[in-house]
Structures are given as structure tokens and as C-alpha cells.
C-alpha positions in Angstrom: -5.0 9.1 17.9 -5.6 6.7 15.0 -8.1 3.9 15.6 -6.6 0.4 16.1 -6.5 -1.9 13.0 -6.8 -5.6 12.6 -3.8 -7.9 12.9 -3.2 -8.3 9.1 -3.7 -6.2 6.0 -2.8 -5.8 2.4 -1.2 -2.4 1.6 -2.1 -0.8 -1.7 0.4 1.3 -3.6 -0.7 4.5 -2.1 0.2 3.3 1.4 3.6 2.0 0.3 4.3 5.4 -1.3 3.4 7.2 1.9 4.6 4.6 4.3 7.0 6.9 6.1 4.1 9.4 6.7 1.7 6.8 8.1 1.2 6.5 11.8 2.5 3.0 12.8 -0.6 2.5 15.0 -2.8 2.9 12.0 -1.4 -0.2 10.5 -1.9 -3.9 11.4 1.0 -5.9 12.9 1.3 -8.1 9.8 1.6 -6.3 6.5 1.4 -7.8 3.0 2.0 -6.3 -0.5 0.7 -7.7 -3.7 2.9 -8.2 -6.7 0.7 -5.7 -8.6 1.9 -3.0 -6.2 5.5 -3.8 -7.2 4.5 -3.5 -10.8 3.0 -0.1 -10.2 6.0 1.1 -8.2 8.3 -0.2 -11.0 6.4 1.9 -13.5 7.0 5.0 -11.4 10.6 5.8 -12.3 9.8 5.4 -16.0 6.9 7.9 -15.7 9.0 10.6 -14.0 10.2 13.4 -16.2 12.6 14.8 -13.6 15.8 13.0 -12.7 15.5 13.8 -9.0 11.9 12.4 -8.9 13.0 9.4 -11.0 15.7 8.6 -8.4 13.3 9.1 -5.5 10.8 6.6 -7.1 13.6 4.1 -7.9 14.7 4.3 -4.2 11.1 3.7 -3.0 10.8 0.7 -5.3 14.1 -0.8 -4.0 13.1 -0.1 -0.4 9.7 -1.8 -0.9 11.3 -4.8 -2.6 13.8 -5.1 0.3 11.1 -4.8 2.9 8.3 -6.9 1.6 7.9 -10.3 -0.2 5.3 -9.7 -2.8 2.4 -12.1 -2.8 0.9 -13.1 -6.1 -2.4 -11.5 -6.7 -4.6 -14.2 -8.4 -8.2 -15.4 -8.1 -7.4 -17.1 -4.8 -5.9 -13.9 -3.3 -8.8 -11.9 -4.5 -11.1 -14.1 -2.5 -8.9 -14.1 0.7 -10.4 -12.2 3.6 -7.6 -9.7 4.0 -8.4 -6.0 4.5 -7.0 -3.6 1.9 -5.4 -0.6 3.4 -5.4 2.5 1.2 -4.7 6.2 1.2 -7.2 6.6 -1.7 -10.4 5.2 -0.3 -12.4 7.1 -2.9 -10.9 4.8 -5.5 -12.9 2.0 -3.9 -16.1 3.8 -3.4 -19.0 1.4 -3.1 -16.7 -1.6 -2.5 -15.6 -0.9 1.1 -18.4 -3.0 2.6 -17.7 -5.9 0.2 -13.9 -6.0 0.2 -12.8 -4.6 3.6 -11.3 -1.4 2.3 -9.7 0.5 5.2 -8.6 4.1 4.8 -5.2 4.9 6.3 -4.5 8.4 7.6 -1.2 10.2 7.6 0.6 10.6 10.9 -0.1 13.8 12.8 2.5 16.5 12.1 
């Protein structure tokens, strides 16, 4: 069983990509997505070389845009005390203590 999380959290792109494979109990009740995540997701279809993968990435972007209201990520947001939930904790090695980086596991199969 996944450990309980706080009541709010900022999802990074890796969590949004894997959202359907993340155990709901591993996520806080209130989720936020930064505008930079939408930018990364929007780049995905353009980077795909296969039409099936391009369509899958486009569908993921549209689903994320329909599900979340992107919050601007500016200096004030960078200072906000909101934990960052990620599937790629190693990308934030050394920052977890400072920025509240929280690894998010996949759901059990």
C-alpha cells in the first residue's frame, strides 16, 4: 500500500504522463499542474516520429488540458510551499529536502 500524501501537490510532467498508472492513494486530494507541464506535453506530439505515438501524445495533452487548469510558474510559484510529485525523483537529486520533491510510485499490477 502506498504511503499517504499531503492534501495538495504539484504534478510534474512524468506524473501527468503516467497518471492512469498511478495509485490514487499515492496522490494528494488537490492536484495542480504548472503551465510548463503543458508546454512539455505540447512538445510531445511534435517529437514523435510514429503517427500512432503522435496521436497518443496529442490525446494525453488534450486530456490534461481538459482536466487541469494550468497555474503560471513564475517566481512566486517557485517560492510557494507546494510539494512536487514526480515519477523521476532522480532528476531532483539533492533538491528533495529543499523543495519537497515526492516520488510517486506506479499502482500495483
